[in-house]
Phi, psi and omega in degrees: 000132170256121180249137179239129184230145173255124179097023187281001181255349179293173176308316188264328179290328181289320190282330177292309172315306184307304183300315185299309188296320176307320187275010177077018173272148182266133188237129173238136183224139170268139184211147174274136175277161010267165170279144175299123182302124178085355177301142184272052183290116183306130175301325184293344181281133176281122181252131167240120182271146182137164178276109173305332171299336176269355186276152173284161174308310182309312174302319187282329172300321178294317177293331185265356175304127179089001178269138175274324192222140178246136177242130170256099173247037180242198176099182180227160181247184187291352185265000177269128189271138177219157175284162176294150344268135189293342176292338178296321177286325176291326182291311189302313196262324188258328194249307184294331172297332184276321181301325175282319189289317186303318173300318180288330178291317181298322184292324178273353175091016169296125188268336184218149175236143164234136188235132173275111185251216193217140179288348168307315176304303170310322177290310184306320176281334175288323186238065183294340177297332182279351176052045183297326181289329185284328184273330196227108179312320188297315178305313183294320171316307181292323169301313176305320173301315177293329182295323179294319183291315183292329181283341180284341189280139174211195186293351180238001179214134175244155177222128173244121179265130175261115182269090191282132179268202180303140180229139180237141182140162186236153167236120173321128172092352179244139189280126179285152182286348180284357179307324182298331177294312172312313170303323182287302190287341183291339182287348179254004179302333180284342181279159180274012179194162175247133179268127185208156181300160186270357190281213174185188187211160170282157192197158167198176182268160183289336169302316183292326172307314184285342179286311183299323180297315178302308183302313174307322181286326181281344185292118182262016178289124187297157172086193187265135174215136170241125194250123165286119191258128168195157170234343178220148173239126187218130172300148177298332180293315182298321189287312181299331179296316176297321187296319184287326171297323175298322181285356187072020175260013185079157179279357189262358180308130187288123185240121187254114181287127183247138180294151174312326177303322176291309182305320177304318176308314179290345184271347172301323180284330172296310178296323175299315177305309174310314175293323182296315185278352174083027182263134168265105189280142182289336185251128167292117188296342179265357167261341177304326181292323181295320181286320183283345180271355170278149164278090188274078176263151176220135181297144185274359177311316178295317175294321184289329183285346169269000176104007179287132180246164187300150174206174189262097182282333179292320180294315186300314177292315179305319182289321177301317177290311180311306175306315186293322176295314176297323174299308179304327179275358182067032175272342178227155177251122181228159178286141179279154168300137171242155177269340180287000000 
């Protein structure tokens, strides 16, 4: 099987390439330089350096020629900040590339697409009563992305969306997304306890994401499918115990669960900061406490169906936080995440 990927040198795309090559498939990826120093990018993967958004349709068709599967392992999540209107940026990075690529894939004879999405789309569909897409642009953007994938499907082309939760693991030379967590909880270091929501989240390691991407790429079931992905479910309290251990503060830090109303009071300052800096958040600061109060857990059966195998999630969290702390303290220089 021949695979063409956007984002093959990123944290998740690189893991997908490793798994695909292990399974005997040929992988080609377009990537923006520079490459993260020391990253385990497979030598067998053919790299085309450049911004695919600046390539002509003819150039892209030439890249796609002879490939069976297209993988979109790029885009941005809700932690990346943008000025208003934020939906313009979600469209630019997460939706417009697919609207352009899918017709070109069909023209080139590509049979399947795998798109890395978000478990917030899964939550929006599971809990329509919460009106999450109405309140949070990021939720709506991920649902819109899935609709583009579904609309592209026909008798000759299928699309699989992986609704990914929180992911842990590191890539040498690349800045983890968890630096933002360090910034948030460090403000409570002088207190004898940490206040945090009572809910929890689904999660998995970056290696496991690579495995499910490979499984989805190999899946020959026709039509559109969206898979809620998870291998582990953990409360925030359980998660933060590992975080504090990785920060060198021990695993016995007292975590006090707070109700949404208390967190919403703290969000007044966040909302004012966004306004001062001209940031249009993809997540409504006053809806986020209700979301984080949920146990957003997912059964691992979907991930196992796509080939995910057991991994050490505690070690992956520990490593992610250690690198995040080093980045926050300026001890290492790492590449930032890009949307292109």
